[in-house]
RODO-2510 file (C-alpha; in nm, 4 decimals, decimal comma):
residues 300
     n   res          X          Y          Z
     1     m     8,2252    12,3368    11,2408
     2     e     8,0639    12,1994    11,5526
     3     t     8,2536    12,2692    11,8755
     4     l     8,4555    11,9666    11,9806
     5     q     8,3562    11,8243    12,3160
     6     s     8,5922    11,6486    12,5549
     7     p     8,6008    11,2748    12,4836
     8     q     8,4126    11,0582    12,7299
     9     f     8,6901    10,8106    12,8050
    10     p     8,9845    10,8152    13,0457
    11     r     9,3192    10,9611    12,9435
    12     l     9,5659    10,6927    12,8384
    13     t     9,9200    10,7235    12,9665
    14     h    10,0996    10,3963    12,8956
    15     r    10,2694    10,3525    12,5560
    16     s    10,1099    10,0129    12,4933
    17     n     9,7673    10,1611    12,5625
    18     y     9,8327    10,4283    12,3009
    19     q     9,9240    10,1610    12,0479
    20     i     9,6057     9,9659    12,1227
    21     s     9,4042    10,2873    12,1067
    22     a     9,5554    10,3792    11,7680
    23     l     9,4780    10,0392    11,6193
    24     s     9,1229    10,0329    11,7582
    25     l     9,0659    10,3833    11,6283
    26     s     9,1934    10,2895    11,2833
    27     l     8,9492     9,9972    11,2684
    28     r     8,6511    10,2177    11,3559
    29     f     8,7824    10,4885    11,1262
    30     y     8,7944    10,2377    10,8391
    31     l     8,4323    10,1345    10,8846
    32     v     8,3136    10,4948    10,8730
    33     a     8,5539    10,6089    10,5998
    34     s     8,4558    10,3325    10,3604
    35     r     8,1043    10,4819    10,3456
    36     n     8,2074    10,8440    10,2987
    37     f     8,4760    10,8580    10,0306
    38     s     8,4763    10,8619     9,6530
    39     s     8,6081    10,5673     9,4531
    40     n     8,9446    10,7254     9,3636
    41     i     9,0897    10,6405     9,7050
    42     t     9,2318    10,3000     9,7887
    43     f     9,1219    10,1716    10,1301
    44     s     9,3827     9,9023    10,1788
    45     v     9,6222    10,0766    10,4126
    46     l     9,5176     9,9453    10,7517
    47     f     9,8385     9,7434    10,7829
    48     p    10,0773     9,9009    10,5287
    49     s    10,3583     9,6495    10,5888
    50     n    10,1722     9,3752    10,3998
    51     w    10,2446     9,3949    10,0251
    52     q     9,8943     9,2711     9,9365
    53     h     9,7505     9,6039    10,0464
    54     y     9,9388     9,7743     9,7638
    55     q     9,7622     9,5564     9,5060
    56     c     9,4534     9,7783     9,4695
    57     s     9,6656    10,0906     9,4335
    58     y     9,8800     9,9335     9,1585
    59     s     9,5746     9,7949     8,9806
    60     f     9,3972    10,1310     8,9977
    61     f     9,6933    10,3258     8,8577
    62     f     9,7917    10,0806     8,5839
    63     g     9,4243    10,0229     8,5028
    64     n     9,3789    10,3953     8,4376
    65     v     9,6960    10,4115     8,2276
    66     t     9,6164    10,1090     8,0097
    67     r     9,2525    10,2171     7,9669
    68     l     9,3594    10,5618     7,8451
    69     l     9,6292    10,4182     7,6171
    70     e     9,3602    10,2257     7,4273
    71     s     9,2424    10,5547     7,2777
    72     n     9,5496    10,7765     7,3303
    73     s     9,9040    10,7487     7,1969
    74     y    10,0469    10,8544     7,5344
    75     v     9,9533    10,9808     7,8796
    76     r    10,1341    11,2320     8,1012
    77     c    10,1788    11,1095     8,4584
    78     i    10,2711    11,3514     8,7365
    79     f    10,4029    11,1802     9,0498
    80     i    10,3513    11,4212     9,3398
    81     d    10,5745    11,4041     9,6473
    82     f    10,4498    11,5907     9,9535
    83     s    10,7349    11,7096    10,1734
    84     k    10,7130    11,5360    10,5149
    85     a    10,3448    11,4791    10,4490
    86     f    10,2520    11,2978    10,7697
    87     d    10,4508    11,5404    10,9853
    88     t    10,2930    11,8597    10,8514
    89     v     9,9203    11,7817    10,8682
    90     c     9,7377    12,0601    11,0513
    91     h     9,5137    11,9127    11,3235
    92     e     9,2523    12,1884    11,2952
    93     i     9,2133    12,1448    10,9173
    94     l     9,1940    11,7652    10,9528
    95     l     8,9181    11,7828    11,2154
    96     q     8,7256    12,0372    11,0080
    97     k     8,7341    11,8026    10,7099
    98     l     8,6023    11,5174    10,9216
    99     a     8,3094    11,7384    11,0212
   100     i     8,2444    11,8388    10,6583
   101     l     8,2363    11,4697    10,5625
   102     k     7,9741    11,4198    10,8384
   103     f     8,1781    11,1801    11,0471
   104     p     8,0164    11,1000    11,3837
   105     q     8,1084    11,3519    11,6517
   106     y     8,2543    11,0815    11,8762
   107     i     8,5011    10,9859    11,5982
   108     i     8,6075    11,3513    11,5652
   109     n     8,6422    11,3815    11,9433
   110     w     8,8378    11,0577    11,9633
   111     l     9,0828    11,1577    11,6910
   112     g     9,1177    11,5079    11,8353
   113     h     9,1997    11,3572    12,1746
   114     f     9,4491    11,1196    12,0156
   115     l     9,6356    11,4005    11,8380
   116     t     9,6417    11,6704    12,1059
   117     n     9,8663    11,7152    12,4107
   118     r    10,1550    11,5264    12,2509
   119     t    10,5154    11,6308    12,3070
   120     q    10,8546    11,5337    12,1713
   121     s    11,2125    11,5839    12,2819
   122     v    11,5625    11,5048    12,1550
   123     g    11,8045    11,3584    12,4066
   124     q    11,7870    11,5502    12,7325
   125     s    11,6308    11,8632    12,5793
   126     a    11,3012    12,0053    12,7037
   127     s    10,9825    11,8612    12,5577
   128     l    10,8035    12,0657    12,2931
   129     q    10,4325    12,0587    12,2127
   130     i    10,3389    11,8934    11,8804
   131     t    10,0781    12,1026    11,6992
   132     r    10,0976    11,9252    11,3623
   133     s    10,1539    11,5657    11,2419
   134     i     9,9297    11,2598    11,2433
   135     v    10,1688    11,0337    11,4341
   136     q    10,3564    10,8531    11,1582
   137     g    10,3699    10,4797    11,2247
   138     s    10,0352    10,4721    11,4022
   139     g     9,7458    10,2690    11,2675
   140     i     9,5426    10,5822    11,2064
   141     g     9,8096    10,7757    11,0124
   142     p     9,7380    10,6630    10,6515
   143     y     9,3612    10,7040    10,6964
   144     a     9,3976    11,0489    10,8471
   145     f     9,6019    11,1593    10,5469
   146     l     9,3398    11,0159    10,3109
   147     v     9,0854    11,2387    10,4845
   148     m     9,3242    11,5291    10,4354
   149     i     9,3443    11,4821    10,0563
   150     a     8,9892    11,3546     9,9973
   151     d     8,8743    11,6942     9,8672
   152     l     9,1656    11,7199     9,6224
   153     q     8,9940    11,6335     9,2962
   154     p     9,1038    11,6704     8,9305
   155     s     9,0270    12,0001     8,7602
   156     h     8,9074    11,8160     8,4471
   157     p     8,6787    11,5081     8,4330
   158     d     8,9172    11,3202     8,2006
   159     i     9,2127    11,3524     8,4393
   160     c     9,2527    11,0555     8,6775
   161     y     9,4012    11,0654     9,0262
   162     s     9,5478    10,7644     9,2028
   163     k     9,5867    10,8123     9,5796
   164     y     9,7569    10,5833     9,8273
   165     a     9,8285    10,7414    10,1665
   166     d    10,0670    11,0284    10,0803
   167     d    10,1346    10,9081     9,7232
   168     l     9,9419    11,1016     9,4575
   169     t     9,9625    11,0454     9,0828
   170     a     9,7776    11,2456     8,8166
   171     v     9,7225    11,0758     8,4786
   172     i     9,6459    11,3101     8,1862
   173     p     9,5464    11,1741     7,8406
   174     t     9,6800    11,2974     7,5065
   175     a     9,3798    11,5091     7,4094
   176     i     9,4207    11,7382     7,7111
   177     s     9,7942    11,6989     7,7699
   178     h     9,8279    12,0775     7,7456
   179     l     9,6448    12,0970     8,0802
   180     a     9,9360    11,9338     8,2652
   181     v    10,0794    12,2710     8,3678
   182     s     9,7487    12,4047     8,4981
   183     e     9,6739    12,0726     8,6698
   184     f    10,0004    12,0846     8,8587
   185     q     9,9249    12,4445     8,9573
   186     h     9,5813    12,3292     9,0755
   187     i     9,7455    12,0696     9,3026
   188     n    10,0020    12,3236     9,4202
   189     d     9,7302    12,5775     9,5085
   190     w     9,5354    12,3134     9,7012
   191     s     9,8520    12,2183     9,8916
   192     a     9,9181    12,5792     9,9927
   193     t     9,5578    12,6226    10,1119
   194     n     9,5844    12,3078    10,3232
   195     m     9,9305    12,3930    10,4627
   196     l    10,1046    12,1061    10,2847
   197     f    10,4124    12,1475    10,0695
   198     i    10,5200    11,9790     9,7449
   199     n    10,8810    11,8641     9,7221
   200     l    10,9745    11,9770     9,3707
   201     s    11,3029    11,7850     9,3714
   202     k    11,1190    11,4544     9,4207
   203     t    10,8085    11,5318     9,2148
   204     k    10,8522    11,3824     8,8658
   205     e    10,6729    11,3588     8,5337
   206     m    10,6789    11,0587     8,3028
   207     i    10,5234    11,0287     7,9575
   208     i    10,3979    10,6733     7,9162
   209     c    10,3595    10,5777     7,5509
   210     r    10,1557    10,3000     7,4012
   211     p    10,3838     9,9945     7,3597
   212     g    10,5218     9,9863     7,0058
   213     n    10,4865    10,3605     6,9576
   214     r    10,8394    10,4780     6,8715
   215     a    10,7628    10,8442     6,8149
   216     k    10,8279    11,0446     7,1321
   217     p    10,5820    11,3309     7,1850
   218     t    10,6984    11,6864     7,2396
   219     f    10,5230    11,9603     7,4334
   220     s    10,5126    12,3356     7,4046
   221     e    10,4489    12,3690     7,7773
   222     p    10,6715    12,1566     8,0029
   223     i    10,6037    12,1832     8,3742
   224     t    10,8557    12,4304     8,5117
   225     g    11,0752    12,2850     8,7845
   226     i    10,9552    11,9250     8,7320
   227     e    11,2011    11,6730     8,5883
   228     q    11,0840    11,4416     8,3114
   229     i    11,2108    11,0881     8,3627
   230     h    11,1993    10,7564     8,1752
   231     t    11,1967    10,5173     8,4732
   232     i    11,0317    10,5494     8,8130
   233     k    10,9858    10,3489     9,1304
   234     l    10,6259    10,3554     9,2542
   235     l    10,5441    10,1804     9,5836
   236     g    10,8459     9,9539     9,5454
   237     v    10,7959     9,8645     9,1781
   238     t    11,0224    10,0093     8,9070
   239     f    10,8856    10,0477     8,5537
   240     s    10,9693    10,2473     8,2406
   241     d    10,7807    10,4836     8,0117
   242     n    10,6843    10,1990     7,7735
   243     l    10,5298     9,9985     8,0609
   244     s    10,8259     9,7642     8,0761
   245     f    10,8967     9,6080     8,4137
   246     a    11,2431     9,4844     8,3172
   247     p    11,4060     9,7247     8,5701
   248     h    11,1899     9,5787     8,8476
   249     l    11,2789     9,2219     8,7470
   250     d    11,6501     9,3088     8,7377
   251     n    11,6307     9,4638     9,0860
   252     t    11,4350     9,1650     9,2165
   253     l    11,6834     8,9115     9,0775
   254     c    11,9740     9,1025     9,2305
   255     s    11,8044     9,1217     9,5703
   256     v    11,6984     8,7549     9,5635
   257     s    12,0523     8,6488     9,4728
   258     q    12,1888     8,8270     9,7797
   259     r    11,9253     8,6749    10,0039
   260     l    11,9853     8,3245     9,8709
   261     y    12,3514     8,3711     9,9595
   262     l    12,2426     8,4620    10,3130
   263     l    12,0255     8,1505    10,3227
   264     k    12,3220     7,9403    10,2114
   265     q    12,5379     8,0819    10,4914
   266     l    12,2684     8,0067    10,7480
   267     k    12,2482     7,6483    10,6228
   268     i    12,6269     7,6087    10,6518
   269     r    12,5940     7,7182    11,0142
   270     d    12,3464     7,4330    11,0741
   271     l    12,0287     7,6381    11,1087
   272     n    11,7435     7,3862    11,1295
   273     q    11,5096     7,3274    10,8347
   274     a    11,2064     7,4878    10,9977
   275     a    11,3982     7,8101    11,0588
   276     l    11,5377     7,8027    10,7041
   277     d    11,1825     7,7739    10,5687
   278     i    11,0797     8,0812    10,7681
   279     v    11,3748     8,2812    10,6358
   280     f    11,3038     8,1670    10,2791
   281     h    10,9361     8,2608    10,2881
   282     s    10,9878     8,5951    10,4619
   283     h    11,2981     8,7183    10,2776
   284     v    11,3057     8,5376     9,9410
   285     l    10,9565     8,4301     9,8394
   286     n    10,7986     8,7578     9,9523
   287     e    11,0515     8,9479     9,7428
   288     i    10,9675     8,7397     9,4336
   289     t    10,5890     8,7624     9,4694
   290     y    10,5704     9,1306     9,5709
   291     a    10,2929     9,2956     9,3616
   292     s    10,3051     8,9960     9,1236
   293     q     9,9276     8,9822     9,0776
   294     s     9,9192     9,3406     8,9536
   295     l    10,2243     9,2999     8,7272
   296     s    10,1653     8,9539     8,5811
   297     g     9,9598     9,0813     8,2875
   298     y    10,2465     9,3059     8,1757
   299     l    10,5119     9,0318     8,1871
   300     l    10,3693     8,8104     7,9120
***
């Protein structure tokens, strides 16, 4: 790896300047990253708070599942949970991967400058140097983690990965379902090499069957230590192993009912109509329409 040179810009000290720097860096990072990555990564994480940026990730995952179910009776899905993913990224490994991907040296310098010489403290305790982490909550965080896992690729060409920031899902079709154990070991080995850790208690497996298929498959090789489940919540959407979104609709109706009650109380207290409209659109309508474009085809 090429030796990192000191960045040619003044050191920023004010918190607001750091926030502006992080956002500006994420914008430049996006422009470069979009030319250097393979198609199995979703580049819609610049502003993660907006639900529309989850659309591509949902569409990619459910697209893979439904495509494979056309020719397979079921698929095995492994939902990987990295333990404190953003907080454990090694700066040296991240910068080396940027160099391998042939990112411009000034981008590598800029990110290295952004990540180094940071400290943290709790209460009145002494400050400690931060040697890992990609500053969770910053504009650059999701992109930096995508760089970190860009070289994690399936061990078999028929296995599909869906990546969104620190969410990783492996989809394995029926014909090679026996490779699920070795595929999980492949991911585990990659994690150890890159100093990341898989949270086994939160990592789950779900067998998604073709709708109408009543026979439940059995396997000679379950993944040791991984719980098999029938319902899962992925990026805020709950669905079952027969691709039913009834659990998500039930949760949405319950949440909307509570928020409509809040809206009613605000109206009783004479909140003006303009303010009520803002509350309705931000807390009720957004809840109803969350990921609706990706899910609409499954609700017919």
